[in-house]
BAKE-40907 format. One record per residue (C-alpha): x, y, z. Coordinates in nm, 2 decimals, decimal comma, padded with zeros to 4 digits, always signed. Layout:
<bavexs>
+--------+--------+--------+
:     px :     py :     pz :
+--------+--------+--------+
:      X :      Y :      Z :
...
+--------+--------+--------+
</bavexs>
This chain:
<bavexs>
+--------+--------+--------+
:     px :     py :     pz :
+--------+--------+--------+
: +01,31 : -00,40 : +05,27 :
: +01,49 : -00,46 : +04,98 :
: +01,33 : -00,61 : +04,72 :
: +01,48 : -00,92 : +04,59 :
: +01,79 : -00,90 : +04,32 :
: +01,68 : -01,09 : +04,02 :
: +01,77 : -00,95 : +03,66 :
: +02,09 : -00,79 : +03,60 :
: +02,03 : -00,39 : +03,48 :
: +02,16 : -00,45 : +03,10 :
: +01,87 : -00,75 : +03,16 :
: +01,59 : -00,45 : +03,35 :
: +01,67 : -00,25 : +03,05 :
: +01,62 : -00,51 : +02,81 :
: +01,21 : -00,54 : +02,86 :
: +01,13 : -00,21 : +03,08 :
: +01,33 : +00,08 : +02,86 :
: +01,25 : +00,14 : +02,42 :
: +01,50 : -00,06 : +02,28 :
: +01,79 : +00,09 : +02,04 :
: +01,68 : -00,09 : +01,65 :
: +01,93 : -00,03 : +01,34 :
: +01,72 : +00,03 : +01,01 :
: +01,74 : -00,34 : +00,97 :
: +01,55 : -00,42 : +01,29 :
: +01,32 : -00,10 : +01,17 :
: +01,24 : -00,21 : +00,85 :
: +01,08 : -00,53 : +01,06 :
: +00,88 : -00,36 : +01,39 :
: +00,77 : -00,09 : +01,20 :
: +00,64 : -00,29 : +00,87 :
: +00,27 : -00,13 : +00,78 :
: +00,02 : -00,40 : +00,63 :
: -00,32 : -00,30 : +00,49 :
: -00,53 : -00,26 : +00,81 :
: -00,21 : -00,06 : +00,91 :
: -00,22 : +00,16 : +00,63 :
: -00,57 : +00,21 : +00,66 :
: -00,62 : +00,28 : +00,99 :
: -00,30 : +00,58 : +00,90 :
: -00,57 : +00,71 : +00,65 :
: -00,78 : +00,75 : +00,94 :
: -00,56 : +00,98 : +01,12 :
: -00,54 : +01,34 : +01,10 :
: -00,21 : +01,40 : +01,09 :
: +00,16 : +01,24 : +00,98 :
: +00,26 : +01,34 : +01,41 :
: -00,02 : +01,09 : +01,47 :
: +00,10 : +00,86 : +01,27 :
: +00,44 : +00,86 : +01,33 :
: +00,37 : +00,85 : +01,68 :
: +00,06 : +00,50 : +01,57 :
: +00,36 : +00,30 : +01,43 :
: +00,57 : +00,39 : +01,67 :
: +00,41 : +00,24 : +01,96 :
: +00,31 : -00,05 : +01,70 :
: +00,69 : -00,11 : +01,63 :
: +00,76 : -00,08 : +02,02 :
: +00,51 : -00,33 : +02,13 :
: +00,62 : -00,60 : +01,93 :
: +00,97 : -00,52 : +02,02 :
: +00,92 : -00,65 : +02,37 :
: +00,56 : -00,68 : +02,47 :
: +00,49 : -00,29 : +02,67 :
: +00,36 : +00,09 : +02,58 :
: +00,59 : +00,36 : +02,63 :
: +00,54 : +00,73 : +02,69 :
: +00,83 : +00,85 : +02,55 :
: +00,84 : +01,21 : +02,31 :
: +00,89 : +01,28 : +01,94 :
: +01,24 : +01,40 : +02,01 :
: +01,39 : +01,15 : +02,23 :
: +01,32 : +00,90 : +01,93 :
: +01,52 : +01,14 : +01,66 :
: +01,65 : +00,77 : +01,51 :
: +01,30 : +00,61 : +01,48 :
: +01,13 : +00,95 : +01,36 :
: +01,41 : +00,98 : +01,09 :
: +01,35 : +00,68 : +00,94 :
: +00,93 : +00,61 : +00,96 :
: +00,94 : +01,00 : +00,76 :
: +01,18 : +00,90 : +00,57 :
: +00,99 : +00,49 : +00,43 :
: +00,62 : +00,66 : +00,52 :
: +00,58 : +01,01 : +00,44 :
: +00,90 : +01,19 : +00,22 :
: +00,99 : +01,58 : +00,21 :
: +00,69 : +01,56 : +00,53 :
: +00,85 : +01,78 : +00,81 :
: +00,97 : +01,59 : +01,19 :
: +00,69 : +01,69 : +01,36 :
: +00,73 : +02,03 : +01,59 :
: +00,52 : +01,97 : +01,93 :
: +00,33 : +01,63 : +02,03 :
: -00,01 : +01,49 : +01,98 :
: -00,24 : +01,44 : +02,25 :
: -00,26 : +01,27 : +02,54 :
: -00,56 : +01,17 : +02,43 :
: -00,41 : +01,01 : +02,03 :
: -00,17 : +00,90 : +02,13 :
: -00,42 : +00,64 : +02,42 :
: -00,64 : +00,54 : +02,06 :
: -00,33 : +00,45 : +01,88 :
: -00,21 : +00,21 : +02,16 :
: -00,58 : +00,05 : +02,19 :
: -00,53 : +00,08 : +01,79 :
: -00,24 : -00,18 : +01,81 :
: -00,39 : -00,39 : +02,16 :
: -00,68 : -00,49 : +01,91 :
: -00,40 : -00,53 : +01,65 :
: -00,14 : -00,77 : +01,83 :
: -00,48 : -00,93 : +02,03 :
: -00,36 : -00,80 : +02,32 :
: -00,59 : -00,76 : +02,67 :
: -00,67 : -00,55 : +02,92 :
: -00,51 : -00,74 : +03,28 :
: -00,83 : -00,87 : +03,40 :
: -00,90 : -00,69 : +03,78 :
: -00,79 : -01,07 : +03,95 :
: -00,50 : -01,10 : +03,71 :
: -00,23 : -01,05 : +03,93 :
: -00,39 : -01,25 : +04,20 :
: -00,32 : -01,56 : +03,91 :
: -00,05 : -01,45 : +03,84 :
: +00,07 : -01,45 : +04,23 :
: -00,08 : -01,82 : +04,22 :
: +00,11 : -01,90 : +03,88 :
: +00,45 : -01,79 : +04,03 :
: +00,33 : -01,97 : +04,41 :
: +00,29 : -02,35 : +04,19 :
: +00,67 : -02,28 : +04,04 :
: +00,82 : -02,24 : +04,32 :
: +00,75 : -02,58 : +04,49 :
: +00,94 : -02,65 : +04,12 :
: +01,31 : -02,46 : +04,09 :
: +01,40 : -02,25 : +04,39 :
: +01,57 : -02,04 : +04,18 :
: +01,39 : -01,62 : +04,09 :
: +01,48 : -01,56 : +03,75 :
: +01,33 : -01,89 : +03,66 :
: +01,01 : -01,82 : +03,79 :
: +01,00 : -01,46 : +03,67 :
: +01,00 : -01,60 : +03,35 :
: +00,78 : -01,83 : +03,30 :
: +00,59 : -01,54 : +03,47 :
: +00,66 : -01,32 : +03,17 :
: +00,64 : -01,65 : +02,87 :
: +00,25 : -01,60 : +03,08 :
: +00,22 : -01,32 : +02,98 :
: +00,29 : -01,35 : +02,69 :
: +00,05 : -01,65 : +02,62 :
: -00,24 : -01,49 : +02,72 :
: -00,16 : -01,20 : +02,52 :
: -00,12 : -00,96 : +02,87 :
: +00,13 : -00,62 : +02,89 :
: +00,29 : -00,80 : +03,14 :
: +00,35 : -00,61 : +03,47 :
: +00,59 : -00,35 : +03,61 :
: +00,95 : -00,53 : +03,69 :
: +00,92 : -00,41 : +04,12 :
: +00,55 : -00,63 : +04,04 :
: +00,76 : -00,93 : +03,95 :
: +00,98 : -00,95 : +04,21 :
: +00,73 : -00,88 : +04,45 :
: +00,53 : -01,17 : +04,29 :
: +00,82 : -01,37 : +04,30 :
: +00,97 : -01,28 : +04,58 :
: +00,59 : -01,38 : +04,81 :
: +00,61 : -01,64 : +04,68 :
: +00,97 : -01,88 : +04,70 :
: +00,87 : -01,66 : +05,12 :
: +00,64 : -01,91 : +05,10 :
: +00,71 : -02,19 : +04,99 :
: +01,01 : -02,19 : +05,20 :
: +00,82 : -02,16 : +05,52 :
: +00,59 : -02,41 : +05,38 :
: +00,83 : -02,61 : +05,33 :
: +01,00 : -02,63 : +05,70 :
: +00,64 : -02,64 : +05,87 :
: +00,54 : -02,97 : +05,66 :
: +00,92 : -03,08 : +05,80 :
: +00,96 : -02,98 : +06,14 :
: +00,63 : -03,13 : +06,17 :
: +00,75 : -03,49 : +06,03 :
: +01,08 : -03,46 : +06,13 :
: +01,09 : -03,63 : +06,56 :
: +01,25 : -03,54 : +06,79 :
: +01,59 : -03,69 : +06,76 :
: +01,57 : -03,54 : +06,39 :
: +01,56 : -03,24 : +06,46 :
: +01,85 : -03,34 : +06,75 :
: +02,10 : -03,39 : +06,48 :
: +02,03 : -03,08 : +06,29 :
: +02,05 : -02,83 : +06,57 :
: +02,38 : -02,99 : +06,61 :
: +02,49 : -02,92 : +06,21 :
: +02,46 : -02,56 : +06,30 :
: +02,68 : -02,57 : +06,63 :
: +02,91 : -02,35 : +06,60 :
: +03,33 : -02,55 : +06,67 :
: +03,66 : -02,38 : +06,64 :
: +03,43 : -02,08 : +06,41 :
: +03,24 : -02,27 : +06,24 :
: +02,98 : -02,41 : +06,19 :
: +02,94 : -02,85 : +06,17 :
: +02,77 : -02,88 : +05,85 :
: +03,10 : -02,63 : +05,80 :
: +03,34 : -02,82 : +05,88 :
: +03,27 : -03,19 : +05,74 :
: +03,34 : -03,02 : +05,39 :
: +03,67 : -02,94 : +05,54 :
: +03,94 : -03,21 : +05,47 :
: +04,05 : -03,38 : +05,86 :
: +04,37 : -03,20 : +06,02 :
: +04,61 : -03,49 : +06,06 :
: +04,59 : -03,84 : +06,01 :
: +04,64 : -03,89 : +06,47 :
: +04,42 : -04,18 : +06,59 :
: +04,21 : -03,84 : +06,76 :
: +04,08 : -03,66 : +06,46 :
: +04,03 : -03,98 : +06,24 :
: +03,79 : -04,09 : +06,57 :
: +03,61 : -03,75 : +06,56 :
: +03,59 : -03,76 : +06,09 :
: +03,41 : -04,05 : +06,16 :
: +03,23 : -03,98 : +06,41 :
: +03,12 : -03,57 : +06,22 :
: +03,01 : -03,88 : +05,94 :
: +02,87 : -04,05 : +06,13 :
: +02,63 : -03,85 : +06,23 :
: +02,58 : -03,66 : +05,89 :
: +02,42 : -04,02 : +05,75 :
: +02,27 : -04,07 : +06,07 :
: +02,13 : -03,70 : +05,97 :
: +02,06 : -03,78 : +05,61 :
: +01,85 : -04,09 : +05,64 :
: +01,64 : -03,98 : +05,94 :
: +01,62 : -03,64 : +05,65 :
: +01,49 : -03,84 : +05,41 :
: +01,22 : -04,01 : +05,56 :
: +01,13 : -03,71 : +05,77 :
: +01,07 : -03,62 : +05,37 :
: +00,88 : -03,88 : +05,24 :
: +00,60 : -03,86 : +05,49 :
: +00,56 : -03,47 : +05,43 :
: +00,51 : -03,54 : +05,14 :
: +00,72 : -03,28 : +05,02 :
+--------+--------+--------+
</bavexs>
């Protein structure tokens, strides 16, 4: 089954790719306070220090961690060398994976980020189901989940994970409402709703209700009035079913 399309390609990239920065943004995102400088003094090599500054800046920008090479991020590395390590050569080799994750842990500690607990995705799905009761727009539910991650200082899950959560939450809510309304609807209401879905001259009755009448002939006027009367009865009965079901 295809995943629910929620965000555009550009929106996904803004959340899950390393941002392209100008010098003004680099000055802000790569800014170091006294704690950062103390940590950098404990590191043995300039490449390890550059890696820390890059991770810090990128996480500040998008609340996410990335794997990258110095060459891939050359403009950012050049900026850091100019501002913090003038005269140092451009790094020829990448730092080890262990050093990379040591720096990541330090960034998380600085920004007070936490590792998602084992049941975090379960609780996030529960929140998505609650949000789906208030709004059926997938983008609204996803944005609220992202805001929840920020509020709880947890690194956001992968986009595909959020897609699945939103899809499951909306599907669950749709089924919940359908079950409640079906239970509350009596036979006449069900028959009226079925009539709206009957196919007439290649158009569903529900579609025909929104179309202008073909002419002002007596037959056409009577047909139009009959449709509107049917809709009124279905509307009144549906409201009663909604109230009874408590949806």
